[in-house]
C-alpha positions as CSV (number, residue, x, y, z in Angstrom):
1,M,95.2,85.1,61.6
2,T,98.1,83.1,63.2
3,E,98.1,81.9,66.8
4,K,101.1,84.1,67.4
5,S,99.2,87.3,66.3
6,K,96.1,86.3,68.4
7,Q,98.0,86.1,71.7
8,P,98.8,89.9,72.0
9,M,95.3,90.7,70.9
10,D,93.7,88.4,73.5
11,R,96.0,89.9,76.1
12,N,94.9,93.4,75.1
13,K,91.2,92.5,75.3
14,E,91.7,91.2,78.8
15,I,93.6,94.4,79.8
16,Y,90.8,96.5,78.3
17,R,88.2,94.5,80.1
18,V,89.7,94.7,83.6
19,T,90.6,98.4,83.1
20,L,87.0,99.3,82.0
21,A,85.6,97.4,84.9
22,G,87.7,99.5,87.3
23,G,86.8,102.6,85.4
24,A,83.1,102.0,85.8
25,V,83.5,101.7,89.5
26,N,85.6,104.8,89.6
27,V,82.9,106.9,87.8
28,V,80.3,105.8,90.4
29,L,82.5,106.4,93.4
30,L,83.8,109.7,92.0
31,L,80.2,111.2,91.7
32,F,79.1,109.8,95.1
33,K,82.2,110.9,96.9
34,F,82.1,114.5,95.6
35,V,78.4,114.8,96.5
36,A,79.0,113.2,99.9
37,G,82.1,115.3,100.6
38,I,80.5,118.6,99.7
39,A,77.1,117.9,101.3
40,G,78.7,116.2,104.3
41,H,81.3,119.0,104.8
42,S,84.2,116.5,104.8
43,A,87.7,117.5,103.7
44,A,88.8,113.9,103.9
45,M,86.0,112.7,101.6
46,V,86.6,115.5,99.1
47,A,90.3,114.4,99.1
48,D,89.1,110.8,98.6
49,A,87.0,112.0,95.6
50,V,90.0,113.6,94.0
51,H,91.9,110.3,94.5
52,S,89.1,108.6,92.6
53,L,89.3,111.2,89.8
54,S,93.0,110.3,89.5
55,D,92.1,106.7,89.3
56,L,89.8,107.5,86.3
57,V,92.7,109.4,84.6
58,T,95.1,106.4,85.1
59,D,92.5,104.0,83.7
60,T,92.5,106.1,80.5
61,I,96.3,106.1,80.5
62,V,96.4,102.3,80.7
63,L,93.9,102.0,77.8
64,V,95.9,104.3,75.5
65,F,99.4,103.2,76.3
66,V,98.7,99.4,76.3
67,R,97.2,99.9,72.8
68,I,100.4,101.6,71.7
69,S,102.6,99.0,73.4
70,S,100.9,96.2,71.5
71,M,101.9,97.6,68.1
72,P,104.4,95.3,66.3
73,Q,108.0,96.4,65.7
74,D,108.6,98.7,62.8
75,K,111.4,100.7,61.2
76,S,111.5,103.2,64.0
77,H,111.1,100.6,66.8
78,D,113.2,97.5,66.1
79,Y,112.4,96.1,69.5
80,G,108.7,96.9,69.4
81,H,106.7,99.4,71.5
82,G,106.6,97.5,74.8
83,K,108.3,100.3,76.7
84,Y,105.1,102.4,76.3
85,E,103.4,100.1,78.9
86,T,106.3,100.8,81.2
87,L,106.0,104.5,80.5
88,A,102.3,104.2,81.5
89,T,103.4,102.7,84.9
90,A,105.7,105.6,85.5
91,I,103.0,108.2,84.6
92,I,100.6,106.5,87.0
93,G,103.2,106.7,89.7
94,L,103.7,110.4,89.0
95,A,99.9,111.0,89.0
96,L,99.5,109.2,92.2
97,A,102.4,111.2,93.9
98,A,100.8,114.5,92.7
99,V,97.4,113.5,94.1
100,A,99.1,112.4,97.4
101,F,100.9,115.7,97.9
102,G,97.7,117.6,97.1
103,I,95.8,115.6,99.7
104,I,98.5,116.2,102.3
105,Y,98.7,119.9,101.7
106,S,94.9,120.3,101.9
107,G,94.7,118.3,105.2
108,A,97.7,120.1,106.7
109,T,96.1,123.5,105.9
110,K,93.0,122.6,107.8
111,I,94.9,121.2,110.7
112,A,96.9,124.4,110.9
113,A,93.7,126.4,110.9
114,W,92.3,124.2,113.7
115,L,95.5,124.7,115.8
116,G,95.0,128.5,115.2
117,G,91.6,128.3,116.9
118,E,89.3,127.9,113.8
119,Q,86.3,125.6,114.4
120,L,86.1,122.9,111.9
121,E,82.6,121.7,110.8
122,A,81.8,118.1,111.7
123,P,81.2,115.8,108.6
124,G,77.9,114.2,108.0
125,L,76.8,110.5,107.9
126,L,76.6,110.6,104.1
127,A,80.3,111.1,103.9
128,L,80.9,108.1,106.3
129,W,78.6,105.8,104.1
130,A,80.5,106.9,101.0
131,A,83.8,106.0,102.6
132,L,82.5,102.5,103.7
133,L,81.1,101.8,100.2
134,S,84.5,102.9,98.6
135,I,86.4,100.5,100.8
136,V,84.3,97.5,99.7
137,L,84.2,98.4,96.0
138,K,87.8,99.4,95.6
139,E,89.2,96.4,97.5
140,G,87.2,94.2,95.2
141,V,88.5,96.0,92.1
142,Y,92.1,95.7,93.4
143,R,91.8,92.0,93.9
144,Y,90.4,91.4,90.5
145,S,92.9,93.7,88.8
146,I,96.0,92.3,90.6
147,L,95.0,88.8,89.7
148,K,94.6,89.7,86.0
149,A,97.9,91.7,86.1
150,R,99.8,88.6,87.2
151,Q,98.0,86.4,84.7
152,L,98.8,88.9,81.8
153,N,102.2,89.9,83.1
154,S,101.3,93.6,82.8
155,T,103.1,96.2,84.8
156,A,100.6,98.8,83.8
157,V,97.6,96.8,85.0
158,E,99.5,96.0,88.2
159,A,100.3,99.7,88.8
160,N,96.6,100.5,88.2
161,A,95.6,97.7,90.7
162,W,97.8,99.3,93.4
163,H,96.1,102.6,92.5
164,H,92.8,100.9,93.3
165,R,94.3,99.5,96.6
166,S,95.6,102.9,97.6
167,D,92.1,104.3,97.1
168,A,90.7,101.6,99.3
169,L,93.3,102.4,102.0
170,S,92.6,106.1,101.7
171,S,88.9,105.3,102.3
172,V,89.8,103.3,105.4
173,G,91.6,106.3,106.8
174,T,88.8,108.6,105.7
175,A,86.2,106.4,107.4
176,I,88.1,106.4,110.6
177,G,88.6,110.2,110.5
178,I,85.0,111.0,109.6
179,G,83.6,108.5,112.1
180,G,85.8,110.0,114.9
181,A,84.8,113.5,113.9
182,I,81.1,112.5,113.9
183,F,80.8,110.4,117.0
184,L,83.5,111.9,119.4
185,G,82.1,115.4,119.4
186,Q,83.2,118.8,118.2
187,R,86.6,118.7,119.8
188,W,87.6,115.9,117.5
189,T,86.6,117.3,114.2
190,V,90.3,117.6,113.4
191,L,90.4,113.9,112.9
192,D,88.8,114.4,109.5
193,P,91.8,116.4,107.9
194,L,94.2,114.4,110.0
195,A,93.0,111.2,108.4
196,S,93.5,112.8,104.9
197,V,97.1,113.6,105.8
198,V,97.8,110.0,106.9
199,V,96.1,108.7,103.7
200,G,98.3,111.0,101.6
201,A,101.4,109.6,103.2
202,V,100.3,106.0,102.4
203,I,99.7,107.0,98.8
204,V,103.2,108.6,98.6
205,K,104.7,105.3,99.5
206,V,102.7,103.4,96.8
207,A,103.6,106.1,94.2
208,F,107.3,105.8,95.1
209,Q,107.2,102.0,94.6
210,L,105.6,102.3,91.2
211,L,108.0,105.0,90.1
212,R,111.0,103.0,91.2
213,G,109.9,100.0,89.1
214,G,108.9,102.0,86.1
215,I,112.0,104.2,86.0
216,G,114.1,101.1,86.5
217,D,112.7,99.4,83.4
218,L,113.0,102.6,81.4
219,T,116.6,103.0,82.3
220,E,117.4,99.4,81.3
221,Q,117.6,97.9,84.8
222,S,118.6,94.3,84.8
223,L,116.1,91.5,85.7
224,P,116.2,90.3,89.3
225,D,119.2,88.1,90.3
226,A,116.9,85.1,90.8
227,V,115.7,85.3,87.1
228,E,119.2,85.7,85.8
229,D,120.4,82.7,87.8
230,E,117.5,80.7,86.4
231,I,118.4,81.7,82.8
232,L,122.0,80.6,83.2
233,A,120.9,77.3,84.8
234,L,118.4,76.6,82.0
235,V,120.9,77.2,79.2
236,A,123.6,75.1,81.0
237,T,121.3,72.1,80.8
238,L,121.5,71.9,77.0
239,P,124.0,69.3,75.7
240,G,126.9,70.9,73.8
241,V,126.4,74.3,75.4
242,D,129.1,75.2,77.9
243,K,129.6,78.1,80.4
244,P,126.9,80.6,79.5
245,H,128.3,84.0,80.5
246,D,128.3,87.8,79.9
247,L,124.5,87.7,80.5
248,R,122.7,91.0,79.9
249,T,119.0,91.3,80.6
250,R,116.2,93.9,80.7
251,R,112.5,94.3,80.3
252,I,110.7,95.5,77.2
253,G,107.2,96.2,78.5
254,S,105.7,92.9,79.4
255,H,108.5,90.7,78.0
256,Y,112.2,90.1,78.6
257,A,115.3,90.8,76.5
258,I,118.1,88.3,77.1
259,E,121.6,88.5,75.6
260,M,124.5,86.1,76.4
261,H,127.7,84.4,75.3
262,I,128.0,80.6,75.2
263,L,131.0,78.2,74.6
264,M,130.7,75.4,72.0
265,D,133.1,73.0,70.4
266,G,135.0,75.0,67.8
267,D,135.3,72.0,65.5
268,M,131.5,71.6,64.9
269,T,130.0,72.8,61.6
270,L,128.3,76.1,61.2
271,R,125.0,74.4,60.9
272,E,125.5,72.5,64.1
273,A,126.5,75.7,65.9
274,H,123.4,77.4,64.5
275,D,121.1,74.6,65.7
276,K,122.6,74.8,69.2
277,A,122.1,78.5,69.3
278,T,118.5,78.1,68.1
279,A,117.9,75.5,70.8
280,V,119.0,78.1,73.4
281,E,116.5,80.6,72.0
282,D,113.7,78.1,71.8
283,L,114.3,77.0,75.4
284,L,114.3,80.6,76.8
285,R,111.2,81.6,74.8
286,E,109.4,78.4,76.0
287,R,110.2,79.5,79.6
288,Y,109.6,83.3,79.4
289,G,107.2,83.7,76.5
290,A,107.2,83.8,72.7
291,R,107.9,87.5,72.6
292,T,111.2,87.2,74.5
293,H,114.1,88.8,72.7
294,V,117.1,86.5,72.7
295,A,120.5,87.2,71.3
296,V,123.2,84.5,71.6
297,H,126.9,85.0,70.8
298,M,128.8,81.8,70.1
299,E,132.4,81.3,71.1
300,P,134.7,78.2,70.5
301,S,135.8,76.5,73.7
302,I,139.5,76.7,74.7
303,S,140.0,73.0,74.3
304,S,139.0,73.1,70.6
305,S,141.5,73.2,67.8
306,A,139.9,76.3,66.4
307,P,141.4,79.7,67.3
308,V,139.6,81.7,69.9
């Protein structure tokens, strides 16, 4: 097996490892939260348990889609399958949004009932302990996942990391709501569903950010201006390569696609021109990764004797 073929496999193993670690935590919290929410009569904790269930679903999505995205290019996918990882990011965003709106609806229904005179049952201490445990575990999983996502340049793992962080944030809101409902007396039991609504709003924001990035990549959104400026500056440092222009960029999963035009002396031989273009490709792949797709169109400079 060549070194080039090992790299995607090693990357996939790391993605599987971090995703499975998060999945194990999600299973533990899912069971504990549902028991605590039902036994402790806490709407906020049940909502938090549903959020953990969505985390488990997105873990599965990451495992499946990252495996597909690592497949090499074939006759039907000339540019490889990297977009499947981006698709996973968008699906996670949609799942997160659906969970958020469900949480908001459930909490709003209970608040409306309370405003109508219905007495809400105060949650128990078990629900509060479940929320505190969730904060600690999910924040730890987030920090581990986001570190790995940046090391592996994986948008899907990063999206999943933010899903873990949103769960930790929802547990903070849940803990505040449950604690207030327990310790401030019967008049304040509405804090429990109120906390679930606030948590849902926070999750909506995270979901929107994930969707915006995922849809942007799927619709061929260009790379950030800072990256494009760096590309042009890098190419311009090569001797014999002038005025890189007509730059077009996009993401294909975890790697970049770069296309550009460059000016060169029209009197140089075809071999020399080919070597210059290869030097451009090698420079960009050295900077942005071996899987970077680079296409260079060569043009003779105006000063050359060759026709433009």
